[in-house]
C-alpha distance (Angstrom), angle and dihedral (degrees) to the residues before:
residue distance angle dihedral
M1 . . .
T2 3.78 . .
E3 3.76 117.8 .
F4 3.77 115.0 -121.7
P5 3.82 109.4 -113.6
I6 3.75 122.9 -111.5
I7 3.83 107.7 -107.4
H8 3.77 118.5 -150.7
T9 3.75 119.1 -167.6
N10 3.78 110.1 -142.7
F11 3.77 144.1 165.5
W12 3.81 92.2 -64.1
D13 3.79 93.2 55.9
A14 3.78 99.6 47.7
V15 3.77 104.5 33.0
I16 3.81 106.1 26.8
A17 3.82 112.5 21.5
V18 3.78 100.7 46.5
P19 3.88 96.4 46.0
A20 3.82 87.7 44.6
V21 3.81 89.2 56.4
V22 3.83 90.3 49.6
I23 3.80 92.3 50.2
I24 3.79 95.1 43.5
T25 3.84 90.9 47.6
Q26 3.83 90.8 51.3
I27 3.79 90.7 50.1
V28 3.79 92.0 48.5
K29 3.81 89.1 46.2
L30 3.84 91.0 55.4
I31 3.85 96.2 43.4
F32 3.84 98.9 43.5
K33 3.85 98.6 31.5
I34 3.79 93.4 -129.1
P35 3.82 113.6 -166.3
P36 3.85 112.7 -114.1
P37 3.84 96.2 -110.2
F38 3.82 90.0 60.1
V39 3.84 98.2 48.1
P40 3.86 94.1 89.7
S41 3.80 89.1 52.3
A42 3.80 88.5 51.1
A43 3.83 89.0 50.9
G44 3.83 89.1 50.0
L45 3.79 92.7 50.3
T46 3.80 91.6 47.2
G47 3.79 90.3 49.8
L48 3.82 90.9 49.5
L49 3.78 91.3 51.3
I50 3.75 92.8 48.5
G51 3.82 92.0 45.5
L52 3.82 95.0 47.9
F53 3.77 101.2 38.3
I54 3.82 107.0 28.2
S55 3.76 111.4 17.8
H56 3.83 102.1 38.3
P57 3.82 108.9 6.4
N58 3.81 94.1 155.0
H59 3.81 99.0 53.2
F60 3.83 118.3 51.9
S61 3.82 99.8 -167.1
T62 3.83 93.4 47.3
G63 3.83 91.1 46.7
L64 3.78 90.0 49.2
F65 3.83 94.0 49.1
M66 3.82 94.2 44.6
G67 3.83 90.7 44.3
F68 3.83 90.3 57.2
F69 3.83 87.0 47.3
Y70 3.77 93.1 51.6
G71 3.79 93.9 47.2
S72 3.80 95.1 45.0
A73 3.77 93.8 44.5
A74 3.81 92.0 49.5
A75 3.82 93.7 48.4
G76 3.82 90.6 47.6
A77 3.77 93.9 46.7
Y78 3.78 92.3 49.4
S79 3.82 93.0 45.8
S80 3.77 91.5 49.3
L81 3.76 94.4 47.6
K82 3.81 91.1 48.2
T83 3.82 93.6 48.4
S84 3.83 91.7 47.5
L85 3.80 92.4 49.4
K86 3.83 92.0 49.7
A87 3.82 90.4 49.4
Y88 3.76 91.3 48.7
R89 3.76 91.8 50.2
R90 3.85 92.2 50.6
Y91 3.83 89.1 48.9
E92 3.78 91.7 51.3
K93 3.79 92.0 51.7
K94 3.87 92.1 54.0
T95 3.80 94.7 51.9
């Protein structure tokens, strides 16, 4: 049985890969007119592609795991930012 590799998150993961997935997903959303319910799936697919082919091309299971991480983190970060911005705008209108 093959031992699962130790995965270290580093500068690439937090500062480059996740924002790259957000940006690429937004570009794909604009070009292909993806309906809103499918945008998180597009982020997941983009994250998987980056994880498998750019970040960890020599180890499939690590690339798969980190790809899911990139996609999920990007979708969560975008959703959180969007929700916070909407709440801030509602707050500004009340005052």
